[in-house]
BALO-105951 format. One record per residue (C-alpha): residue number from 1; residue in one letter; x, y, z. Coordinates in pm, 1 decimal, always signed. Example, Ala and Ser with C-alpha at 12.3 -4.5 7.8 and 13.67 -1.06 7.14 Angstrom:
node seq: 1 | type: A | u: +1230.0 | v: -450.0 | w: +780.0
node seq: 2 | type: S | u: +1367.0 | v: -106.0 | w: +714.0
END
This chain:
node seq: 1 | type: M | u: +335.6 | v: +489.1 | w: -1749.4
node seq: 2 | type: I | u: +284.6 | v: +254.3 | w: -1449.8
node seq: 3 | type: N | u: +443.2 | v: +362.8 | w: -1125.0
node seq: 4 | type: I | u: +749.1 | v: +142.1 | w: -1042.1
node seq: 5 | type: T | u: +628.4 | v: +73.7 | w: -688.5
node seq: 6 | type: R | u: +285.4 | v: -26.5 | w: -815.0
node seq: 7 | type: L | u: +444.6 | v: -253.9 | w: -1077.3
node seq: 8 | type: S | u: +655.0 | v: -422.7 | w: -810.4
node seq: 9 | type: L | u: +347.2 | v: -492.7 | w: -600.5
node seq: 10 | type: I | u: +165.4 | v: -642.3 | w: -899.4
node seq: 11 | type: L | u: +457.4 | v: -870.9 | w: -983.1
node seq: 12 | type: L | u: +488.6 | v: -975.5 | w: -618.9
node seq: 13 | type: G | u: +118.8 | v: -1060.6 | w: -606.7
node seq: 14 | type: L | u: +141.7 | v: -1268.0 | w: -924.7
node seq: 15 | type: A | u: +440.0 | v: -1456.2 | w: -785.7
node seq: 16 | type: F | u: +245.0 | v: -1537.3 | w: -467.9
node seq: 17 | type: V | u: -59.5 | v: -1660.3 | w: -661.8
node seq: 18 | type: C | u: +148.8 | v: -1873.9 | w: -898.9
node seq: 19 | type: C | u: +388.7 | v: -2022.1 | w: -649.3
node seq: 20 | type: G | u: +210.2 | v: -2011.2 | w: -316.9
node seq: 21 | type: S | u: +366.5 | v: -1933.2 | w: +16.3
node seq: 22 | type: E | u: +674.1 | v: -2121.0 | w: +133.7
node seq: 23 | type: S | u: +472.1 | v: -2291.2 | w: +409.7
node seq: 24 | type: E | u: +217.4 | v: -2415.5 | w: +154.1
node seq: 25 | type: Q | u: +493.9 | v: -2557.3 | w: -66.4
node seq: 26 | type: D | u: +641.6 | v: -2741.2 | w: +230.2
node seq: 27 | type: V | u: +319.9 | v: -2939.0 | w: +292.7
node seq: 28 | type: L | u: +325.3 | v: -3258.5 | w: +89.9
node seq: 29 | type: P | u: -5.1 | v: -3408.9 | w: -32.0
node seq: 30 | type: E | u: +55.3 | v: -3731.8 | w: +159.8
node seq: 31 | type: E | u: +101.8 | v: -3538.1 | w: +481.9
node seq: 32 | type: I | u: -243.0 | v: -3385.1 | w: +436.1
node seq: 33 | type: V | u: -396.7 | v: -3723.6 | w: +363.0
node seq: 34 | type: E | u: -218.6 | v: -3883.3 | w: +658.7
node seq: 35 | type: A | u: -323.0 | v: -3628.4 | w: +918.5
node seq: 36 | type: P | u: -410.6 | v: -3782.7 | w: +1254.9
node seq: 37 | type: L | u: -754.0 | v: -3935.2 | w: +1297.0
node seq: 38 | type: E | u: -979.9 | v: -3823.9 | w: +1577.4
node seq: 39 | type: V | u: -990.3 | v: -4057.4 | w: +1878.7
node seq: 40 | type: G | u: -1288.8 | v: -4235.5 | w: +2028.4
node seq: 41 | type: Y | u: -1363.7 | v: -4518.5 | w: +2265.1
node seq: 42 | type: S | u: -1633.9 | v: -4760.3 | w: +2371.4
node seq: 43 | type: L | u: -1826.4 | v: -4670.3 | w: +2687.0
node seq: 44 | type: S | u: -2116.5 | v: -4849.1 | w: +2852.1
node seq: 45 | type: I | u: -2430.8 | v: -4639.3 | w: +2864.5
node seq: 46 | type: A | u: -2451.6 | v: -4722.5 | w: +3234.6
node seq: 47 | type: K | u: -2132.8 | v: -4515.7 | w: +3282.1
node seq: 48 | type: F | u: -2257.6 | v: -4204.1 | w: +3103.8
node seq: 49 | type: T | u: -2227.7 | v: -3919.2 | w: +3352.9
node seq: 50 | type: P | u: -2144.6 | v: -3552.2 | w: +3297.3
node seq: 51 | type: E | u: -1820.0 | v: -3598.8 | w: +3491.2
node seq: 52 | type: K | u: -1709.7 | v: -3904.9 | w: +3293.2
node seq: 53 | type: L | u: -1779.6 | v: -3749.0 | w: +2955.2
node seq: 54 | type: K | u: -1620.4 | v: -3416.8 | w: +3046.5
node seq: 55 | type: A | u: -1303.9 | v: -3596.1 | w: +3158.8
node seq: 56 | type: A | u: -1299.3 | v: -3786.9 | w: +2828.6
node seq: 57 | type: K | u: -1343.9 | v: -3469.4 | w: +2623.8
node seq: 58 | type: D | u: -1076.3 | v: -3285.5 | w: +2822.3
node seq: 59 | type: A | u: -836.8 | v: -3575.3 | w: +2752.7
node seq: 60 | type: G | u: -892.9 | v: -3544.5 | w: +2377.1
node seq: 61 | type: I | u: -1166.9 | v: -3803.3 | w: +2315.9
node seq: 62 | type: R | u: -1398.6 | v: -3679.9 | w: +2041.2
node seq: 63 | type: H | u: -1622.9 | v: -3981.6 | w: +1973.4
node seq: 64 | type: I | u: -1805.5 | v: -4244.9 | w: +2177.2
node seq: 65 | type: E | u: -1938.5 | v: -4587.3 | w: +2090.0
node seq: 66 | type: V | u: -2236.4 | v: -4652.3 | w: +2316.3
node seq: 67 | type: A | u: -2195.8 | v: -5004.1 | w: +2454.5
node seq: 68 | type: G | u: -2365.1 | v: -5202.5 | w: +2730.8
node seq: 69 | type: M | u: -2699.7 | v: -5252.6 | w: +2557.5
node seq: 70 | type: S | u: -2771.1 | v: -5528.8 | w: +2808.9
node seq: 71 | type: Y | u: -2893.7 | v: -5232.2 | w: +3013.8
node seq: 72 | type: F | u: -3205.1 | v: -5252.6 | w: +2794.4
node seq: 73 | type: V | u: -3217.5 | v: -5612.7 | w: +2664.6
node seq: 74 | type: D | u: -3153.9 | v: -5933.7 | w: +2858.3
node seq: 75 | type: A | u: -2975.6 | v: -6246.5 | w: +2734.1
node seq: 76 | type: N | u: -3308.3 | v: -6401.1 | w: +2629.7
node seq: 77 | type: R | u: -3381.5 | v: -6103.1 | w: +2399.0
node seq: 78 | type: K | u: -3643.1 | v: -5958.6 | w: +2632.3
node seq: 79 | type: I | u: -3658.1 | v: -5581.5 | w: +2667.2
node seq: 80 | type: K | u: -3621.0 | v: -5502.9 | w: +3036.3
node seq: 81 | type: L | u: -3751.7 | v: -5146.1 | w: +3051.5
node seq: 82 | type: T | u: -4065.8 | v: -4965.0 | w: +2946.3
node seq: 83 | type: D | u: -4060.4 | v: -4741.0 | w: +2640.6
node seq: 84 | type: E | u: -4073.5 | v: -4438.9 | w: +2872.0
node seq: 85 | type: Q | u: -3772.6 | v: -4560.4 | w: +3070.2
node seq: 86 | type: I | u: -3572.0 | v: -4630.0 | w: +2753.4
node seq: 87 | type: V | u: -3650.8 | v: -4286.5 | w: +2611.0
node seq: 88 | type: A | u: -3555.2 | v: -4118.9 | w: +2938.4
node seq: 89 | type: K | u: -3218.4 | v: -4297.0 | w: +2959.3
node seq: 90 | type: L | u: -3127.6 | v: -4231.9 | w: +2596.6
node seq: 91 | type: T | u: -3234.9 | v: -3868.2 | w: +2619.7
node seq: 92 | type: E | u: -3018.8 | v: -3822.9 | w: +2928.8
node seq: 93 | type: A | u: -2717.7 | v: -3986.0 | w: +2759.3
node seq: 94 | type: K | u: -2755.8 | v: -3764.9 | w: +2452.6
node seq: 95 | type: R | u: -2784.0 | v: -3453.1 | w: +2667.5
node seq: 96 | type: F | u: -2468.7 | v: -3541.6 | w: +2862.9
node seq: 97 | type: A | u: -2274.5 | v: -3596.5 | w: +2537.5
node seq: 98 | type: D | u: -2401.3 | v: -3275.9 | w: +2378.5
node seq: 99 | type: E | u: -2320.9 | v: -3068.2 | w: +2685.0
node seq: 100 | type: V | u: -1950.8 | v: -3156.2 | w: +2664.7
node seq: 101 | type: G | u: -1932.0 | v: -3170.8 | w: +2284.6
node seq: 102 | type: I | u: -1864.2 | v: -3542.6 | w: +2231.0
node seq: 103 | type: N | u: -2005.3 | v: -3707.3 | w: +1919.6
node seq: 104 | type: I | u: -2197.5 | v: -4033.6 | w: +1952.4
node seq: 105 | type: W | u: -2030.2 | v: -4216.2 | w: +1664.7
node seq: 106 | type: S | u: -2181.9 | v: -4560.4 | w: +1705.8
node seq: 107 | type: V | u: -2400.6 | v: -4792.8 | w: +1907.6
node seq: 108 | type: H | u: -2297.9 | v: -5152.6 | w: +1971.7
node seq: 109 | type: M | u: -2616.6 | v: -5358.2 | w: +1955.9
node seq: 110 | type: P | u: -2680.0 | v: -5645.4 | w: +2200.6
node seq: 111 | type: Y | u: -2559.2 | v: -5992.6 | w: +2106.4
node seq: 112 | type: G | u: -2540.3 | v: -6345.0 | w: +2245.8
node seq: 113 | type: Q | u: -2651.6 | v: -6702.5 | w: +2199.9
node seq: 114 | type: Y | u: -3016.0 | v: -6600.9 | w: +2176.6
node seq: 115 | type: I | u: -2959.6 | v: -6258.5 | w: +2018.4
node seq: 116 | type: D | u: -2809.5 | v: -6391.9 | w: +1697.4
node seq: 117 | type: L | u: -2895.4 | v: -6263.0 | w: +1350.1
node seq: 118 | type: S | u: -2816.3 | v: -6602.3 | w: +1197.9
node seq: 119 | type: L | u: -3047.6 | v: -6828.7 | w: +1399.6
node seq: 120 | type: I | u: -3181.4 | v: -7106.7 | w: +1178.4
node seq: 121 | type: E | u: -3520.5 | v: -7141.6 | w: +1344.8
node seq: 122 | type: E | u: -3721.3 | v: -6877.0 | w: +1161.4
node seq: 123 | type: T | u: -3949.9 | v: -6767.6 | w: +1443.7
node seq: 124 | type: A | u: -3651.0 | v: -6714.4 | w: +1671.0
node seq: 125 | type: R | u: -3466.3 | v: -6519.9 | w: +1400.0
node seq: 126 | type: E | u: -3768.5 | v: -6296.7 | w: +1347.0
node seq: 127 | type: E | u: -3784.3 | v: -6229.1 | w: +1721.8
node seq: 128 | type: V | u: -3420.0 | v: -6120.5 | w: +1718.5
node seq: 129 | type: V | u: -3485.4 | v: -5883.9 | w: +1429.8
node seq: 130 | type: A | u: -3795.7 | v: -5744.8 | w: +1601.4
node seq: 131 | type: V | u: -3603.8 | v: -5666.8 | w: +1922.8
node seq: 132 | type: H | u: -3334.4 | v: -5485.7 | w: +1725.8
node seq: 133 | type: E | u: -3591.0 | v: -5290.9 | w: +1524.9
node seq: 134 | type: K | u: -3766.5 | v: -5178.5 | w: +1842.0
node seq: 135 | type: M | u: -3439.4 | v: -5059.9 | w: +1994.3
node seq: 136 | type: E | u: -3331.6 | v: -4889.6 | w: +1671.7
node seq: 137 | type: A | u: -3645.8 | v: -4677.9 | w: +1670.2
node seq: 138 | type: H | u: -3548.7 | v: -4547.4 | w: +2015.7
node seq: 139 | type: L | u: -3180.3 | v: -4507.4 | w: +1926.5
node seq: 140 | type: E | u: -3266.3 | v: -4224.8 | w: +1688.6
node seq: 141 | type: I | u: -3258.3 | v: -4010.5 | w: +2005.1
node seq: 142 | type: L | u: -2878.5 | v: -4054.8 | w: +2020.9
node seq: 143 | type: E | u: -2829.5 | v: -3948.8 | w: +1655.7
node seq: 144 | type: P | u: -2558.7 | v: -4213.0 | w: +1600.9
node seq: 145 | type: E | u: -2369.2 | v: -4229.3 | w: +1273.6
node seq: 146 | type: V | u: -2321.0 | v: -4606.6 | w: +1291.1
node seq: 147 | type: I | u: -2515.8 | v: -4903.5 | w: +1431.8
node seq: 148 | type: L | u: -2291.6 | v: -5207.8 | w: +1486.1
node seq: 149 | type: F | u: -2400.5 | v: -5572.0 | w: +1495.5
node seq: 150 | type: H | u: -2226.9 | v: -5903.8 | w: +1551.6
node seq: 151 | type: P | u: -2300.7 | v: -6140.9 | w: +1262.6
node seq: 152 | type: S | u: -2356.3 | v: -6448.1 | w: +1482.1
node seq: 153 | type: W | u: -2280.8 | v: -6637.6 | w: +1798.8
node seq: 154 | type: Y | u: -2099.5 | v: -6973.2 | w: +1795.9
node seq: 155 | type: L | u: -2246.8 | v: -7227.5 | w: +1554.3
node seq: 156 | type: E | u: -2331.5 | v: -7593.5 | w: +1572.8
node seq: 157 | type: L | u: -2133.2 | v: -7818.4 | w: +1340.4
node seq: 158 | type: N | u: -2213.2 | v: -7825.0 | w: +968.9
node seq: 159 | type: E | u: -2470.6 | v: -7545.2 | w: +963.4
node seq: 160 | type: R | u: -2248.1 | v: -7262.5 | w: +842.2
node seq: 161 | type: D | u: -2404.6 | v: -7217.9 | w: +498.4
node seq: 162 | type: S | u: -2756.0 | v: -7201.3 | w: +642.6
node seq: 163 | type: R | u: -2639.8 | v: -6951.9 | w: +903.2
node seq: 164 | type: K | u: -2491.8 | v: -6727.9 | w: +634.7
node seq: 165 | type: S | u: -2823.4 | v: -6718.9 | w: +452.1
node seq: 166 | type: Q | u: -3010.2 | v: -6630.7 | w: +770.7
node seq: 167 | type: L | u: -2760.0 | v: -6355.3 | w: +849.4
node seq: 168 | type: V | u: -2804.5 | v: -6203.0 | w: +504.8
node seq: 169 | type: K | u: -3182.8 | v: -6211.8 | w: +548.5
node seq: 170 | type: S | u: -3168.6 | v: -6044.5 | w: +891.6
node seq: 171 | type: A | u: -2908.9 | v: -5786.3 | w: +794.6
node seq: 172 | type: T | u: -3098.0 | v: -5682.8 | w: +482.6
node seq: 173 | type: Q | u: -3412.4 | v: -5628.8 | w: +687.9
node seq: 174 | type: L | u: -3234.2 | v: -5438.1 | w: +967.1
node seq: 175 | type: D | u: -3047.7 | v: -5218.2 | w: +720.7
node seq: 176 | type: E | u: -3375.1 | v: -5053.6 | w: +627.1
node seq: 177 | type: A | u: -3448.7 | v: -4970.3 | w: +991.1
node seq: 178 | type: V | u: -3095.6 | v: -4836.1 | w: +1044.9
node seq: 179 | type: R | u: -3108.7 | v: -4614.8 | w: +736.0
node seq: 180 | type: A | u: -3450.8 | v: -4488.8 | w: +848.0
node seq: 181 | type: I | u: -3283.8 | v: -4317.7 | w: +1146.6
node seq: 182 | type: G | u: -3005.5 | v: -4172.6 | w: +931.0
node seq: 183 | type: A | u: -2731.6 | v: -4416.4 | w: +1035.1
node seq: 184 | type: T | u: -2512.0 | v: -4674.9 | w: +862.8
node seq: 185 | type: M | u: -2533.7 | v: -5043.7 | w: +952.8
node seq: 186 | type: V | u: -2204.9 | v: -5226.2 | w: +1006.6
node seq: 187 | type: L | u: -2118.3 | v: -5587.6 | w: +1079.7
node seq: 188 | type: E | u: -1809.1 | v: -5671.4 | w: +1283.4
node seq: 189 | type: N | u: -1560.2 | v: -5946.3 | w: +1197.6
node seq: 190 | type: M | u: -1540.6 | v: -6214.7 | w: +1465.6
node seq: 191 | type: L | u: -1263.9 | v: -6414.7 | w: +1630.2
node seq: 192 | type: G | u: -1168.3 | v: -6734.3 | w: +1451.3
node seq: 193 | type: P | u: -808.6 | v: -6850.6 | w: +1436.2
node seq: 194 | type: E | u: -943.3 | v: -7191.4 | w: +1341.0
node seq: 195 | type: L | u: -1289.7 | v: -7315.9 | w: +1248.1
node seq: 196 | type: L | u: -1352.7 | v: -7540.5 | w: +1548.6
node seq: 197 | type: A | u: -1396.5 | v: -7396.1 | w: +1896.3
node seq: 198 | type: S | u: -1429.3 | v: -7575.1 | w: +2227.7
node seq: 199 | type: G | u: -1740.0 | v: -7775.5 | w: +2309.3
node seq: 200 | type: G | u: -1788.2 | v: -7919.6 | w: +1962.1
node seq: 201 | type: R | u: -1887.9 | v: -7586.6 | w: +1811.9
node seq: 202 | type: E | u: -1778.4 | v: -7378.0 | w: +1515.6
node seq: 203 | type: R | u: -1651.4 | v: -7022.6 | w: +1544.6
node seq: 204 | type: P | u: -1889.5 | v: -6734.0 | w: +1463.4
node seq: 205 | type: L | u: -1942.0 | v: -6610.4 | w: +1108.4
node seq: 206 | type: M | u: -1700.2 | v: -6362.7 | w: +948.1
node seq: 207 | type: R | u: -1392.3 | v: -6520.4 | w: +1102.9
node seq: 208 | type: T | u: -1158.3 | v: -6486.2 | w: +801.8
node seq: 209 | type: V | u: -1090.6 | v: -6234.1 | w: +525.8
node seq: 210 | type: E | u: -1234.7 | v: -6473.4 | w: +269.1
node seq: 211 | type: E | u: -1555.4 | v: -6535.3 | w: +464.1
node seq: 212 | type: V | u: -1609.5 | v: -6163.5 | w: +523.4
node seq: 213 | type: Q | u: -1572.2 | v: -6099.8 | w: +149.6
node seq: 214 | type: E | u: -1807.8 | v: -6386.1 | w: +62.1
node seq: 215 | type: I | u: -2081.5 | v: -6262.3 | w: +294.7
node seq: 216 | type: F | u: -2047.4 | v: -5898.1 | w: +191.3
node seq: 217 | type: Q | u: -2094.2 | v: -5993.2 | w: -172.1
node seq: 218 | type: R | u: -2443.1 | v: -6105.8 | w: -72.3
node seq: 219 | type: L | u: -2532.4 | v: -5797.8 | w: +134.3
node seq: 220 | type: P | u: -2672.2 | v: -5462.0 | w: +20.7
node seq: 221 | type: S | u: -2395.5 | v: -5215.1 | w: -60.0
node seq: 222 | type: T | u: -2529.6 | v: -4986.7 | w: +213.6
node seq: 223 | type: I | u: -2412.5 | v: -5231.7 | w: +481.8
node seq: 224 | type: Q | u: -2050.1 | v: -5176.0 | w: +573.6
node seq: 225 | type: L | u: -1778.5 | v: -5329.6 | w: +789.1
node seq: 226 | type: A | u: -1628.1 | v: -5261.8 | w: +1129.7
node seq: 227 | type: V | u: -1283.9 | v: -5418.8 | w: +1166.5
node seq: 228 | type: D | u: -1207.3 | v: -5548.8 | w: +1513.4
node seq: 229 | type: M | u: -828.4 | v: -5553.3 | w: +1533.8
node seq: 230 | type: N | u: -827.3 | v: -5804.0 | w: +1819.1
node seq: 231 | type: H | u: -1039.4 | v: -6059.8 | w: +1635.8
node seq: 232 | type: I | u: -804.6 | v: -6136.3 | w: +1347.5
node seq: 233 | type: K | u: -433.9 | v: -6178.9 | w: +1292.9
node seq: 234 | type: N | u: -293.4 | v: -5910.6 | w: +1061.0
node seq: 235 | type: P | u: -606.3 | v: -5691.3 | w: +1054.8
node seq: 236 | type: E | u: -441.7 | v: -5475.7 | w: +788.9
node seq: 237 | type: N | u: -518.1 | v: -5754.7 | w: +539.5
node seq: 238 | type: L | u: -890.5 | v: -5734.1 | w: +612.0
node seq: 239 | type: I | u: -882.7 | v: -5352.9 | w: +594.3
node seq: 240 | type: R | u: -723.1 | v: -5361.3 | w: +248.6
node seq: 241 | type: A | u: -946.8 | v: -5642.0 | w: +124.6
node seq: 242 | type: M | u: -1265.8 | v: -5452.8 | w: +214.2
node seq: 243 | type: G | u: -1144.6 | v: -5109.2 | w: +104.9
node seq: 244 | type: S | u: -1421.0 | v: -4852.4 | w: +80.1
node seq: 245 | type: R | u: -1667.8 | v: -5072.2 | w: +270.7
node seq: 246 | type: L | u: -1472.4 | v: -5010.0 | w: +590.3
node seq: 247 | type: K | u: -1681.5 | v: -4773.7 | w: +802.3
node seq: 248 | type: S | u: -1561.7 | v: -4817.3 | w: +1160.7
node seq: 249 | type: V | u: -1299.7 | v: -4988.9 | w: +1375.0
node seq: 250 | type: H | u: -1251.8 | v: -5149.4 | w: +1714.7
node seq: 251 | type: V | u: -894.7 | v: -5079.5 | w: +1817.7
node seq: 252 | type: A | u: -721.6 | v: -5326.1 | w: +2047.5
node seq: 253 | type: D | u: -408.5 | v: -5534.0 | w: +2044.9
node seq: 254 | type: G | u: -410.7 | v: -5910.3 | w: +2053.5
node seq: 255 | type: T | u: -288.7 | v: -6227.0 | w: +1892.2
node seq: 256 | type: G | u: -588.6 | v: -6307.4 | w: +1674.0
node seq: 257 | type: A | u: -632.3 | v: -6622.5 | w: +1882.2
node seq: 258 | type: A | u: -820.3 | v: -6502.2 | w: +2192.0
node seq: 259 | type: E | u: -1039.7 | v: -6220.6 | w: +2323.9
node seq: 260 | type: N | u: -743.3 | v: -6026.4 | w: +2459.3
node seq: 261 | type: H | u: -839.6 | v: -5664.9 | w: +2385.9
node seq: 262 | type: Y | u: -502.8 | v: -5539.9 | w: +2507.2
node seq: 263 | type: F | u: -429.5 | v: -5169.4 | w: +2525.1
node seq: 264 | type: P | u: -225.7 | v: -5112.0 | w: +2203.9
node seq: 265 | type: C | u: +61.8 | v: -4939.7 | w: +2385.9
node seq: 266 | type: S | u: +90.6 | v: -5209.8 | w: +2651.6
node seq: 267 | type: G | u: +333.4 | v: -5418.2 | w: +2443.6
node seq: 268 | type: E | u: +125.5 | v: -5731.4 | w: +2508.6
node seq: 269 | type: G | u: -14.4 | v: -5797.8 | w: +2161.5
node seq: 270 | type: K | u: +127.2 | v: -5875.2 | w: +1818.9
node seq: 271 | type: N | u: -40.3 | v: -5620.6 | w: +1592.9
node seq: 272 | type: D | u: +182.8 | v: -5427.0 | w: +1354.5
node seq: 273 | type: W | u: +53.4 | v: -5074.1 | w: +1405.6
node seq: 274 | type: N | u: +260.9 | v: -4925.6 | w: +1124.0
node seq: 275 | type: A | u: +99.9 | v: -5172.5 | w: +883.6
node seq: 276 | type: I | u: -247.3 | v: -5108.8 | w: +1025.7
node seq: 277 | type: L | u: -219.4 | v: -4730.1 | w: +997.5
node seq: 278 | type: A | u: -80.8 | v: -4762.9 | w: +645.0
node seq: 279 | type: A | u: -380.4 | v: -4975.3 | w: +545.9
node seq: 280 | type: L | u: -626.7 | v: -4729.2 | w: +701.0
node seq: 281 | type: Y | u: -477.0 | v: -4445.2 | w: +499.1
node seq: 282 | type: E | u: -465.0 | v: -4652.7 | w: +180.6
node seq: 283 | type: V | u: -841.2 | v: -4716.8 | w: +193.9
node seq: 284 | type: K | u: -904.3 | v: -4351.9 | w: +293.1
node seq: 285 | type: Y | u: -1063.7 | v: -4439.7 | w: +625.5
node seq: 286 | type: D | u: -1193.8 | v: -4120.3 | w: +783.2
node seq: 287 | type: G | u: -1376.5 | v: -4244.4 | w: +1092.1
node seq: 288 | type: P | u: -1237.8 | v: -4226.1 | w: +1445.7
node seq: 289 | type: F | u: -956.2 | v: -4438.1 | w: +1584.1
node seq: 290 | type: L | u: -1204.0 | v: -4599.6 | w: +1821.5
node seq: 291 | type: Y | u: -1074.3 | v: -4812.8 | w: +2104.9
node seq: 292 | type: E | u: -1247.2 | v: -5123.9 | w: +2236.1
node seq: 293 | type: S | u: -966.8 | v: -5226.3 | w: +2466.8
node seq: 294 | type: D | u: -834.9 | v: -5207.9 | w: +2819.3
node seq: 295 | type: V | u: -842.8 | v: -4840.7 | w: +2920.9
node seq: 296 | type: P | u: -562.0 | v: -4720.6 | w: +3151.3
node seq: 297 | type: S | u: -712.4 | v: -4371.1 | w: +3122.0
node seq: 298 | type: E | u: -874.3 | v: -4160.8 | w: +2853.1
node seq: 299 | type: K | u: -557.3 | v: -3953.2 | w: +2824.2
node seq: 300 | type: A | u: -352.3 | v: -4271.7 | w: +2776.3
node seq: 301 | type: L | u: -576.3 | v: -4366.9 | w: +2482.4
node seq: 302 | type: V | u: -521.6 | v: -4033.3 | w: +2311.3
node seq: 303 | type: D | u: -147.9 | v: -4025.6 | w: +2383.4
node seq: 304 | type: C | u: -110.3 | v: -4383.3 | w: +2260.1
node seq: 305 | type: Y | u: -272.1 | v: -4307.9 | w: +1925.3
node seq: 306 | type: H | u: -62.5 | v: -3997.8 | w: +1866.5
node seq: 307 | type: G | u: +248.8 | v: -4195.3 | w: +1956.3
node seq: 308 | type: L | u: +155.3 | v: -4467.9 | w: +1708.4
node seq: 309 | type: H | u: +83.2 | v: -4207.5 | w: +1441.0
node seq: 310 | type: K | u: +415.5 | v: -4033.3 | w: +1500.1
node seq: 311 | type: Q | u: +595.7 | v: -4368.2 | w: +1481.7
node seq: 312 | type: Y | u: +413.7 | v: -4452.0 | w: +1157.0
node seq: 313 | type: L | u: +515.6 | v: -4124.1 | w: +992.7
node seq: 314 | type: A | u: +875.6 | v: -4173.3 | w: +1101.8
node seq: 315 | type: N | u: +890.4 | v: -4522.1 | w: +953.5
node seq: 316 | type: R | u: +712.7 | v: -4472.2 | w: +621.9
END
């Protein structure tokens, strides 16, 4: 005959296995899915110092996008430093990040009128690609997860279709170089409240949800999207439209009509952060909430995100 005490313990154990603890039952699946994202921000490589990165880590920043690639490449797509100097700077930046435990999430590649993946003149386009490929080979030192590119600069009138084809050609070629260093290539949506800009020019490529979708249908599936929340009105629509091809974000507030890049908790922009966070969770975005905005302080960035997340949960 089984001892009564022993029998009680067996029954209690079975009840625990079948039903789980009370704390486990209280956690709803959606609360697990909608846990806070980690926070990151964009920082020029010229500002990488042990003190700066330690202060960011202490404030709660976990990821960095390395910006300021004009440190290496000028506006005429000429590399300004020797290979040895580039390697030394990148090695130093990686060491500083590793010492404080901050992840280098992404690198924002150089861009401009003459550093444009969509240039129509083929020799010029090939030069742009070659400069990027040379830099990408060095960027392996940073071990980034993402390499981010702008799709174009402003366009002349009536050349949009040709520019799209050139972009696809350049991006397909660069994707191979990006994957060779173990990273993911992303293209960023650009500002474009209307097609025509000042000076008789057209806005850059990827200015609308529809144009982003059209271009991505022509790109390798390995190329993904970074949504800049300042560059488009109602960025949640672009997030939902692109779904699983969303890889990274640039967080800022704005109006979708100008390069505002407001701090999201400043109250200056028009973004609906509840809608944006809902869209991010719907598409199962798991990258950092990465700011490219005005920065009151690193702590303000972290506190702002957690405030927005708390507000989102309260208003679901």
